[in-house]
N, C-alpha and C positions, 0 to 999 in steps of 0.2 A: 425175588423171593429166596427167602433161606430154606434151603431145602433139607436141613436137617431140624426145621421145624412143625414141617408137615409128613404125614404119613403119604406112600405110597397110595394109600386106599383114598385118602382124602385128595391127593394129587390127581389120582382118576376120576373121582367123583366130580370134582371142580371142572377138569376136559368135558367129560359130557353135560355138565350145564353148559359150559361155554358154547359147545358145537349146539345142543341143542337152541341156544341164542341165535346164534349165526345163522341156522336154517331158519328162523323166522324172518331176518333182518333180510337175508339172501333172495328171497323169494320175491319180496316187494321191491326189490330194489331191479331184480332180473324185471320184473313187470314193467317198471317204470323205466329202463334202460330201452327194452323192447321197444316201447312208447316212443320214445325219443327218438330213437333211428330211426321210426318212417314219417316223421314229421317234413323232414325234406324232400319229401317223393309226394307230396300234396300238393294240391293245386294251389292252395290259397299260403302256401311260404313263400313265394315270389310276391306275398304280398306285404310280407315282413319289413320293417325300417330296418337300418343298419342297426339300430340299438337294439330291437328284438331279435336278429339275428345273429348278433353279440351274444345278448344273452342266453338264447338257446342253447351257443356252443359252451356259455362258461356253465350252464346247467346239466349238457350231456357231460361235460369234461366232469363232474363233479360225482355225475351218476356212474360214469365208471369209473370214477380213483373209490367212490363208496364200493364199487363191484372187487377191486381189486384189495380193498382193507378185509370185506368180507370173506373173498375166496381165500385171503394169504395164510392164515391159520391151517386150513387142509395141504398148502403148498409147503409149508411148514413142515407139516406131519409127514407128509411123503419123502420132502428129502432127508427127514430125521430118523426116518421108520426103524425101531428097532439099534438105537444108537442109546439110549439110556437118557432121554434128552426132553424128560417128561415137564421138569419144573421150569424149565426156559419155555417150550411151549406152552404151559397153562399161562404164562405171563405175559408172553408175544398176544398172545389168541386173545388175551385181556386188554391188551394194549390196542391191541386192531379192533376188536369189535366195541372200545370205546369211542376210538377215532372214528370207525362206522358209522354208529351211533348220532355223532354230530356232522357227519356227512350227509344221512338220512333225512335228519333236521334241515340243514343248508340247502342239499337240492330238493327237498320237496317244495320248502319256502320258495326256493327260485323258480320250479313249475309253476307256482301259482302266482308269482310276481308276473311270469311272462303271460299265462291264461291272460290273467285279470289286465295285464297292460293290451295284449290283444284287443280284447273284447269290451274292455271299459275304459281303456286310456294311463297315462303315465300315473298319475296322482292314487286309483284304484289298485295300480299293480304294486308301487311303492307299500300301500298300507297292507294289501292282502301277503306281499312279505311280510313286514312287520308284526302283524297282528300273529302270522303262521309260526315266523320264528321264535317268537315270544311264547307262543302255546306251547310248542314243543318244550320251550326251557321250563316253563312252569308245570308241566304233569311229568315229564324226565327226571327233572333235577328238583324240583321244588317240592313235588308229593315227596320222595324221599327223604329230603332233608327236612319236611315238615314232621313225619313218621318218625324221625331219630328225635328229633325236638322235643315229641312226646313221649319218648321214651316207650312205644310201641315195639314189638318184638318184631 
């Protein structure tokens, strides 16, 4: 980001908008992570096969990674408070928010995989993952691209 082309007011507005978006992501990720953290303490956890336990750990790691990504801009801000780093903060927060959205889609799709696999089997789990990931891609990336293509403001 070239700080000479963006006014301080615009940087502040961009920062505020990013924080609002991150608040939305963060709530959902915290709920998913909290839910995932309780699963090993349930009676049925011991019924999972090795693949399902490994999948659970991957989904949990994805959820924790997502949490780190969406909370990072707040940590950056704390570390750089009053250091005149707003251009860098906006750029870094934008990258973290984008990566966080990708991780939310993958982690949620992974949770779908795990749940469908436990309830209905491997094929249903794999299908749920693919359909869920495709839905996120189409909705979150395809819709804005379609809007741009049509020339909508």
